[in-house]
ZALOKE-641959 format. One line per 10 residues: for each residue x, y, z of C-alpha. Coordinates in steps of 0.001 Angstrom, whole numbers. Layout:
// residues N
X Y Z ~ ...;
END
This chain:
// residues 551
0 0 0 ~ 2864 2411 893 ~ 6237 2012 -764 ~ 9398 4001 12 ~ 12197 3487 -2503 ~ 15549 4921 -1376 ~ 13835 8026 -46 ~ 15843 10960 1297 ~ 14718 14489 2162 ~ 17049 17471 2357;
15588 20722 3661 ~ 16736 23993 2131 ~ 19910 25228 3798 ~ 20343 22094 5924 ~ 23808 20485 5788 ~ 22472 16962 6251 ~ 19346 15116 5112 ~ 16408 14925 7512 ~ 15848 11304 6449 ~ 18115 9164 4316;
17986 5822 2546 ~ 14440 4829 3492 ~ 13589 1612 1649 ~ 10403 228 3133 ~ 7046 -1334 2310 ~ 3914 -1060 4452 ~ 1429 -3705 3240 ~ -2298 -3120 3068 ~ -4146 -3753 6315 ~ -1134 -3409 8636;
-395 -1097 11543 ~ 3181 104 11149 ~ 4727 1923 14114 ~ 7504 4463 13538 ~ 9772 4942 16569 ~ 12925 6841 17413 ~ 14289 9749 19470 ~ 12935 13262 19031 ~ 14277 15034 15948 ~ 15328 11983 13906;
12895 12713 11072 ~ 9752 10757 11945 ~ 7404 13634 11128 ~ 9283 14310 7890 ~ 8896 10683 6843 ~ 5170 10740 7611 ~ 4728 13953 5617 ~ 6076 12318 2467 ~ 3100 9933 2411 ~ 435 12551 1632;
2707 14832 -387 ~ 3221 17596 2181 ~ 6885 16877 1544 ~ 7952 18313 -849 ~ 4894 20176 -2218 ~ 4259 22396 819 ~ 7235 22109 3164 ~ 9896 22728 560 ~ 13196 20907 417 ~ 14241 18216 -2009;
12774 14728 -2136 ~ 15059 12041 -3516 ~ 13773 8584 -4338 ~ 10145 7615 -4740 ~ 7099 7340 -2481 ~ 3983 5640 -3806 ~ 620 5251 -2055 ~ -1936 2917 -3636 ~ 152 3190 -6805 ~ 172 7019 -6852;
3540 8757 -6906 ~ 3555 11572 -4316 ~ 6054 13512 -6404 ~ 3444 13948 -9151 ~ 338 13967 -6924 ~ -250 16871 -4547 ~ -2001 16396 -1186 ~ -5419 17301 -2586 ~ -4986 14574 -5218 ~ -4258 12043 -2470;
-7034 13159 -95 ~ -9379 10327 -1066 ~ -6692 7764 -205 ~ -4665 9283 2666 ~ -5920 10847 5886 ~ -3304 12530 8049 ~ -3293 14042 11543 ~ -159 15936 12572 ~ 1168 16688 16030 ~ -669 20015 16241;
-4439 19459 15921 ~ -5146 23208 15858 ~ -3312 23468 12544 ~ -5644 20790 11189 ~ -9007 22495 11771 ~ -10869 24487 9126 ~ -14334 24875 10727 ~ -15607 26148 14065 ~ -17641 23318 15596 ~ -17065 19614 16191;
-19846 18334 13929 ~ -18859 20626 11045 ~ -15225 19547 11318 ~ -16151 15864 11154 ~ -18171 16515 7996 ~ -15728 18836 6219 ~ -13500 16189 4657 ~ -16483 14330 3214 ~ -17946 17561 1842 ~ -14646 18254 75;
-14858 14828 -1568 ~ -18480 15385 -2655 ~ -20056 12557 -672 ~ -23887 12256 -510 ~ -25516 13982 2503 ~ -27051 10772 3876 ~ -23638 9040 3880 ~ -22072 12047 5572 ~ -24721 12118 8310 ~ -24357 8409 9054;
-20562 8549 9220 ~ -20561 11626 11459 ~ -22861 9832 13924 ~ -20683 6706 13824 ~ -17533 8711 14518 ~ -19141 10722 17326 ~ -19975 7446 19059 ~ -16661 5724 18285 ~ -14551 8505 19790 ~ -16862 9544 22633;
-17611 12941 21085 ~ -21424 12855 21037 ~ -21763 15275 23973 ~ -19409 17718 22238 ~ -21005 17767 18785 ~ -22185 21401 18966 ~ -19232 22723 20956 ~ -16866 25301 19419 ~ -13537 23605 18779 ~ -11706 26492 20436;
-13506 25720 23729 ~ -12282 22102 23888 ~ -9342 20773 25863 ~ -6208 19725 23999 ~ -7124 16056 24255 ~ -10654 16646 23024 ~ -9271 18574 20055 ~ -6979 15627 19347 ~ -9960 13273 19183 ~ -11832 15640 16851;
-8790 15833 14558 ~ -8589 12038 14426 ~ -12330 11777 13826 ~ -12188 14250 10946 ~ -9847 11978 8997 ~ -11772 8822 9899 ~ -15119 9938 8468 ~ -14058 9821 4766 ~ -12854 6212 5330 ~ -9405 6649 3737;
-7452 3543 2776 ~ -4348 4903 4544 ~ -4155 6695 7897 ~ -1002 8623 8818 ~ -907 9664 12478 ~ 1788 11697 14243 ~ 1637 11268 18038 ~ -2099 10447 18016 ~ -2354 9570 21730 ~ 42 12175 23132;
-2700 14473 24446 ~ -5220 11763 25347 ~ -6037 10410 28777 ~ -5469 6647 29196 ~ -9122 5758 28611 ~ -9463 7915 25495 ~ -6180 6535 24142 ~ -7472 2987 24530 ~ -10683 3934 22708 ~ -8781 5486 19792;
-6423 2522 19523 ~ -9379 127 19628 ~ -10928 2039 16695 ~ -7652 1817 14762 ~ -7449 -1910 15457 ~ -10965 -2358 14136 ~ -10150 -420 10965 ~ -7001 -2452 10383 ~ -8511 -5863 11094 ~ -12027 -5454 9710;
-11644 -2931 6878 ~ -8059 -3511 5792 ~ -7051 108 6512 ~ -3293 720 6484 ~ -2024 2749 9450 ~ 1396 4392 9650 ~ 1878 5930 13080 ~ 4665 7725 14944 ~ 4343 7625 18720 ~ 6601 8242 21728;
4284 6631 24285 ~ 5181 3122 23208 ~ 3642 1592 26329 ~ 284 2382 24753 ~ 763 1172 21190 ~ 3683 -1179 20594 ~ 1679 -4328 21371 ~ -718 -3494 18519 ~ 1937 -3032 15824 ~ 2419 -5498 12980;
5739 -3898 12064 ~ 8072 -1460 13811 ~ 10360 924 11930 ~ 13240 2348 13979 ~ 14911 5639 13090 ~ 17813 5707 15526 ~ 19697 8849 14434 ~ 19124 11799 12051 ~ 19897 10874 8464 ~ 20531 7194 9168;
18583 4521 7253 ~ 15763 2960 9292 ~ 15634 -612 10544 ~ 12325 -2447 10324 ~ 11046 -5783 11500 ~ 9087 -7725 14098 ~ 8125 -5485 17053 ~ 9767 -7678 19726 ~ 12990 -7971 17731 ~ 13212 -4216 17135;
12406 -3439 20779 ~ 15288 -5685 21840 ~ 17763 -3278 20214 ~ 15854 12 20190 ~ 17214 2927 22261 ~ 13595 3967 22892 ~ 11376 1360 24516 ~ 8484 1223 27014 ~ 8760 164 30679 ~ 7507 -3363 29912;
10521 -3839 27633 ~ 12894 -2258 30180 ~ 11607 -4670 32813 ~ 11943 -7575 30393 ~ 15556 -6643 29621 ~ 16306 -6343 33349 ~ 14762 -9745 34091 ~ 16338 -11410 31035 ~ 13043 -12449 29456 ~ 13169 -13810 25917;
11321 -13158 23730 ~ 10592 -9753 25165 ~ 6934 -9213 26100 ~ 5237 -6156 24624 ~ 2010 -6199 26635 ~ 1224 -6267 30339 ~ -613 -9569 29898 ~ 2394 -11327 28369 ~ 4736 -9795 30929 ~ 2621 -10999 33860;
2902 -14535 32541 ~ 6696 -14241 32580 ~ 6935 -12372 35891 ~ 6184 -15206 38323 ~ 9856 -15792 39164 ~ 10539 -12063 39397 ~ 7666 -11559 41821 ~ 9090 -14380 43943 ~ 12522 -12684 43992 ~ 10907 -9440 45097;
8595 -11030 47696 ~ 8993 -9496 51119 ~ 10844 -6452 49786 ~ 9486 -2934 49684 ~ 10287 -189 47189 ~ 13454 1699 48200 ~ 12997 4109 51081 ~ 14087 6959 48773 ~ 11198 6409 46368 ~ 9359 9628 45699;
6019 8486 47002 ~ 7549 7893 50405 ~ 10180 10624 50730 ~ 9387 13996 52207 ~ 12512 15879 53418 ~ 11630 18525 55918 ~ 13826 21397 54758 ~ 15406 22555 51516 ~ 17181 25445 49819 ~ 15649 27937 47422;
17032 31015 45783 ~ 15639 32933 48783 ~ 17512 30846 51336 ~ 16309 28163 53702 ~ 12578 27635 53622 ~ 10186 25368 55516 ~ 8518 22822 53283 ~ 5354 23184 55329 ~ 4810 26612 53770 ~ 2112 26427 51058;
3003 27534 47540 ~ -616 26990 46445 ~ -3700 27181 48623 ~ -7071 26805 46885 ~ -10310 26335 48793 ~ -13772 25732 47341 ~ -12475 26936 43966 ~ -15046 27145 41167 ~ -14246 28486 37691 ~ -16547 28957 34709;
-15395 28883 31085 ~ -18322 30388 29218 ~ -21319 28154 29943 ~ -19107 25350 31281 ~ -18324 24996 34980 ~ -14729 23829 34534 ~ -13901 23592 38259 ~ -16345 22852 41073 ~ -15461 23602 44690 ~ -11954 22232 44272;
-9577 22163 47235 ~ -5828 21961 46628 ~ -2771 22685 48735 ~ 746 22318 47345 ~ 3712 22877 49621 ~ 7264 23941 48863 ~ 9395 21024 47692 ~ 6349 19005 46651 ~ 5593 17667 43157 ~ 1903 17106 42416;
536 15418 39286 ~ -2930 16481 38135 ~ -4587 13631 36270 ~ -8010 12834 34866 ~ -9808 12455 31584 ~ -9658 15083 28848 ~ -11762 18101 29794 ~ -11648 17359 33527 ~ -10368 20847 34376 ~ -6595 20312 34696;
-5502 23089 32324 ~ -8160 25409 33768 ~ -6731 24873 37246 ~ -3211 25673 36052 ~ -4483 28759 34243 ~ -6281 29928 37380 ~ -3036 29657 39362 ~ -1435 32106 36914 ~ -4346 34563 36948 ~ -5718 33671 33503;
-9124 32801 34980 ~ -10957 34489 37831 ~ -12735 32263 40368 ~ -16524 32224 40250 ~ -16472 31067 43866 ~ -13958 30111 46512 ~ -10420 31405 46865 ~ -6942 30735 45532 ~ -3598 32090 46668 ~ -161 31615 45131;
2784 32749 47211 ~ 392 34781 49339 ~ -1175 36571 46337 ~ -4554 36219 44645 ~ -3434 35538 41045 ~ -6383 37148 39238 ~ -5994 40329 41297 ~ -2208 40570 40905 ~ -171 42245 38200 ~ 1976 40142 35866;
5040 41894 37311 ~ 4192 40584 40780 ~ 3278 37090 39605 ~ 6278 36484 37353 ~ 8593 36185 40341 ~ 6326 33615 41986 ~ 4909 31344 39292 ~ 5638 30234 35724 ~ 3578 28096 33337 ~ 4673 25975 30384;
1478 25634 28290 ~ 489 22693 26105 ~ 1512 24625 23013 ~ 5223 25518 23436 ~ 5404 27852 20441 ~ 3408 30385 22490 ~ 6651 31041 24392 ~ 9005 31133 21377 ~ 9499 34247 19280 ~ 13231 34591 18460;
14969 33414 15280 ~ 17482 31043 16865 ~ 17883 28819 19907 ~ 20759 31034 21070 ~ 18599 34170 20884 ~ 15781 32476 22820 ~ 18251 31490 25530 ~ 19823 34947 25721 ~ 16375 36551 26089 ~ 15419 34035 28785;
18587 34806 30766 ~ 17906 38540 30514 ~ 14227 38249 31479 ~ 15039 36032 34448 ~ 18059 38156 35467 ~ 20002 34905 35427 ~ 23691 34430 34783 ~ 24507 34387 31081 ~ 24420 30822 29733 ~ 21953 29512 32323;
19194 28767 29801 ~ 21639 27375 27233 ~ 22968 24933 29829 ~ 19449 23681 30463 ~ 18846 23299 26718 ~ 22098 21367 26387 ~ 20980 19063 29185 ~ 17606 18382 27589 ~ 18666 18578 23913 ~ 22373 17739 23693;
22616 17880 19888 ~ 20716 21071 18968 ~ 22989 23843 17539 ~ 22659 27468 18655 ~ 21809 28595 15132 ~ 18710 26364 14802 ~ 15424 28204 14258 ~ 12748 27054 16740 ~ 10339 26342 13861 ~ 12829 23769 12531;
12697 21775 15757 ~ 10363 18847 16242 ~ 7370 19327 18540 ~ 9202 17508 21332 ~ 12313 19625 20872 ~ 10269 22835 20919 ~ 8671 21701 24160 ~ 12101 21018 25684 ~ 13265 24502 24642 ~ 10167 26104 26192;
10757 24124 29388 ~ 14345 25376 29552 ~ 13201 28986 29060 ~ 10689 28771 31916 ~ 13014 26851 34254 ~ 15726 29496 33783 ~ 13813 31848 36094 ~ 13576 29139 38776 ~ 10275 30494 40181 ~ 9040 29097 43521;
6010 27545 41741 ~ 6446 25769 38397 ~ 3341 24715 36425 ~ 3659 22285 33526 ~ 802 21361 31176 ~ 1514 18020 29456 ~ 5298 18464 29807 ~ 6232 15154 28131 ~ 4042 15467 25051 ~ 6328 14683 22121;
9349 13818 24299 ~ 11241 10571 23824 ~ 12151 8452 26842 ~ 15725 9774 27128 ~ 14659 13430 27087 ~ 11889 12651 29556 ~ 14406 11025 31909 ~ 16614 14118 31740 ~ 13602 16334 32468 ~ 12686 14177 35471;
16181 14659 36918 ~ 15982 18441 36471 ~ 12566 18629 38125 ~ 13654 16373 40973 ~ 16553 18722 41595 ~ 14266 21744 41666 ~ 11879 20017 44077 ~ 14805 19078 46321 ~ 15742 22781 46417 ~ 12263 23673 47620;
10412 24578 44429 ~ 6777 23467 44207 ~ 5869 21720 40946 ~ 2372 21067 39633 ~ 2045 19180 36357 ~ -1067 18261 34435 ~ -356 15025 32644 ~ -1807 11907 31074 ~ 1603 10245 31311 ~ 1133 7718 34110;
4786 6669 33866 ~ 5891 10272 34495 ~ 3627 10538 37538 ~ 5060 7303 38919 ~ 8648 8530 38438 ~ 8264 12078 39670 ~ 5179 12931 41724 ~ 4888 12880 45500 ~ 1109 13170 45186 ~ -1487 12516 42528;
-4694 14555 42332 ~ -7394 13158 40042 ~ -10020 15506 38601 ~ -13337 14473 37064 ~ -15733 17030 35570 ~ -14085 19768 37609 ~ -14242 17907 40930 ~ -11281 16573 42915 ~ -12120 12879 43292 ~ -8787 11611 44645;
-5825 13235 46376 ~ -3060 11237 48025 ~ 451 9787 47813 ~ 1286 8578 44336 ~ 1527 4904 45239 ~ -1803 4904 47086 ~ -3696 6599 44234 ~ -2267 4748 41240 ~ -2299 1324 42888 ~ -6027 1671 43445;
-6741 2878 39887 ~ -6204 525 36921 ~ -6591 3446 34507 ~ -3712 5412 36064 ~ -1418 2566 37118 ~ 1999 2380 35388 ~ 3053 -754 33544 ~ 5367 -2043 36286 ~ 2550 -1821 38824 ~ 232 -3822 36588;
2870 -6458 35873 ~ 3998 -6982 39484 ~ 648 -6470 41243 ~ -266 -7053 44069 ~ 3238 -5943 45045 ~ 3651 -2155 45337 ~ 6247 -1365 42670 ~ 5913 1715 40478 ~ 9004 1918 38263 ~ 11724 -176 36687;
14247 1873 38675 ~ 12726 709 41948 ~ 12865 -2926 40839 ~ 16466 -2577 39652 ~ 17536 -1045 42970 ~ 15829 -3836 44916 ~ 17484 -6583 42842 ~ 20900 -4959 43186 ~ 20471 -4662 46959 ~ 19317 -8274 47363;
21910 -10722 48778;
END
C-alpha cells in the first residue's frame, strides 16, 4: 500500500538530510509503528506519504514514495485526499471549521459525498470517539485532548485507505487513548485500513503493531522488523521492555498480559521487599534550599479552597480544594476536559474564580499584576510555540537569561541538558514538537520560580529526554520549588510525583500519595505496577535497585 524506494529528504539550507535511505514497504491492512528519538525525522517521513513533503514544506525529495500506486512527487495532497488521511502533532493546525460536527463533515464535503452518507458517518464517529456530547461545541472551547480526538475523527469519516498519524495519543487520557487505539485496530482488522503511526508513548501502542520501523539517528537509514525484535535493540522502549531486559526475558513481552505470565519468578525474587525508602512516594525531606535561602517545606506555595471556575457556559472547576507545599511535586490527572488546564491557568491569573479562593505565594493571582506574579509562578502551556518568538535557539536562551536576570548561559545549559545535539543557530520552527517543548521548558526553568506549572510536559518527548527532564525537576523540588504538572503520562507521575490529584468534571475525586492513588486505579497505574501487582512497585528503577540490593 505504501512504498518508500531509497527516499531521502534534504531541507533547504540544511547540511544533512532529515531522512536518508528509506527503503520500506507497508502492506495493506497493517499497523506500522515508527519509533525513534525526538528530531530523527519521523514527522518528515510521515509527511512524504500525503505529499506535504515536498509540495508544501519545501526541500528536495530524492527517491520515490507511492501510495496505492500514486507517486507523491506527481500527486499533490489534494490529489491524495481520497486515499490518505493525516493528523499531525498540532491538531489546531488541522481544523478548518468552528464546531465539532462541522469539522467531522468537512473532509467528506470536500470529496463530494452524498448527505445521507455524511450524516451516518458523522454519527458513527461521534460514538466511536466519545464525542457525542461535544457535537455542537466550538472547537476552540475544547481541551487539547478533546481537540486531538476531533482531529482524528475528521480523517476517519471519509474512510481513507491509509491513515497517517503523528503522536495520536500524546494528548489523550489513558481511557481515550485505549478507545482510539481500539478504533484503529478495528479499521485495520475489519476494513483492511493501512495505518502508519509515529508515537513516543510506546507503552500504549507497541503491542498493537504489525511492524516497527526504527529511526535511531538523524539521516541514518531505518531498521524495520518484528516489534519484539526491534524493541530488543531500540534505544527507545516502554517500561515493559525495560523490565523484560532487566529480568532477562526472551522473547521480550510487549504487553502487560504477556509480561505478567513471565513475571512469576521475578515476583518471587521481590517477595517481602518494599520499594526503596528513597522512592518519591515515600520521601518527604523537611527542609530545603531555594534562591531565597532556607525555607520550611510546610509553607504552602498553592492554597485553593472551594475553587469554582466557569469557562463560558461550562463549569470547569467545582469547589476544588488543593494545597501544594514547597518542595512538593503534584501530578494532576483525569480524563480530557476534567479541568486540569483550567486549574493551572487559574493559578497564573488567567481565569478568575466564580467562587472560593486561591492564593499563590500569598497573592490572589487574578488580582495581581503580571510583574508581581512572574517572580512567583511560571507556566509551560500545552503549546510551546506560544513562548518562542526569536529566530534562533541562542537568541531564545539569551532573552530568557535577561528576562530572568540569570547568569549568562543559564538557559543554554538547560537546553544542552535536555537537547544535547541542537545547535545554537537552529530556528525554533525547525525543531520537532518535542524539541520545541524542551526549549520552552528550559526557558521557563531558567527563572527558577518558587512555583512551576507544567501542562503536558512530556508530550512529544522521547524516553531519554523525559528522563533528563525528570532529573531536572527532581533537583528543583529538592531545592524547595513546588511543581504542579497536568499530565496523562502515568509513567511520568510514577517517576516524579509525591502526590497525585485526580479531577473528574471539575471535581477533585482523589488526592493522596502517588503509590496509594495509582495502585487503586487501573486506569492510572503504570506498567510495572500492573505487571507486578499485588506488590507495590511503580518503576523499573525501583525494581532494579531492589534486585541490586538483594543478597
